[in-house]
N, C-alpha and C positions, 0 to 999 in steps of 0.2 A: 504494500500500500504506500502511496506517495505521502511521505511524512509532512510535507507542506500542507497537503489537504487535511491531514489529521489535526494539525496544530490549532486551528480555530476552535476546536471542541475542548481543548485542554485548559483547565484552570491553572492558576499559578500554583507551584508546588516544587518540591525537591526531587521526587523520584517518580519517573514514568516507568510503568511495567506493563508487559503483556503476558497473558497466560493462555497458551493454546492448548486445547483439549478436544476430544471428540469421541464419539462412540465407535466410529470406524472411519475408514478412508472417505466415505461418501457423506459424512456429517461433521465437518470441521466446525469448531467453536473457538472463540477468542474473547477474552475479557481484557479491557484496557483500564488500568488504574493509575491514579496520581496520588502519591502518598497513601497507598492502600485503600483509597476510596474509588469505588467503581464509577467509571465515566461512561463506558460504552461496552455493549455486548454485540458481537458480530457472529452470525451463524450462516451456514450454508447446508443445503441438502440436495441430494439427487433423489428425485421422486418419480413415480410412474407417470407416463405421458398423459394419462387421462385425469390427473390431479390438477385442480386449479388452486394453487397456493394463495392467490389473492382472495379468493372466495373463502377458503379454509381459514385464513387469518383475518378476515374482515373485521371481526370484533376487536382483535388486538390492534389492528391499524386504526380503528376508530378511537381506541383508548390513547393512542399516540398523538391524536389531535388532527382533525381536518385532512384526511388523506386525499390526495389528488393525483391524477396521472403524471408520469414523468417519462422522459425519453431515454430509457435504459433497458437493454435487453428487448424481449418481445413484448413485455408488459411490465409496468412498474408503478409504484405509488410512493409519494413522498409526503410525510406528515410533519407535524410540528416537532416531534421528538423521535423520529425514526423514518426508515425507508426500506422498501422491498423491491426486488427485481426478479423476473422470471424469464427463462428462455428455454426453448426446445433444444435438445442436444442429442448426441449419440455417444454412448459409453459402452465399450466392449461389443460394438456392432449392434447394440440394442437402442431403440428410440427411448429417450428418457426426457426429463425436464429438470433444470437446475433452478434453485431458488436461493437467494441470499437476502438476509435481513440485517439491518443495523438499527440498534435501539440505544438511544441516548438516556443516560441516567441523570444528567444535569442539563438545565436550559442555558447552554453556552453554545454559541454567542447569544447574548440576551435578546437581541432583535430577532423575532421569529422569522421574518422574511429572509434575513441573512442566513440564519440557521438552516432553513429549508433549502436555500440555494447551495450552501456549502454541503449539505447532505446529498443533494443530487450530484454534485461534482465528485464527492467521495465515493458514492455508490457506482457512478459511471467508471471511475478508475479501478475500483476494487472488483466489480462484478466479473469482467472477462478474465482477470487473473485467477480469481477463485474458481471459476468454472474450469479453467485449464488445469488447475491444481488437483481437481478431483477427476481428471481425465475425461471430462465431458466436452465434446467438441461440437461447435455450432453446426446446425444443419444447413 
């Protein structure tokens, strides 16, 4: 992930850390903390091609505040405190779908329109890299 794009979400602090974890290769997870305070949670999942992650996560996106379409992947939503993108892909010669979600734990930057714009840029940079990392190739 481009560290310049991440910087606008970080509060002042002494120690920036990231903790990557996941259930398996197709479900990576990452927590970003500053001084041991959670700032951001990032997740990715390879799902069946008939799954509509935006519909599945509709209530969660609403809780993140005012989701609206964004131009990332095949479909995306950006909200006040998070963003999600989805794209069809092929993994191990099978049609699949990749979904990535970024959830903010702090309202930084303070201005909502800036935060939404920065989230869209961050998701746009992260999404294709995350999809490639789970060996899911665009159709």
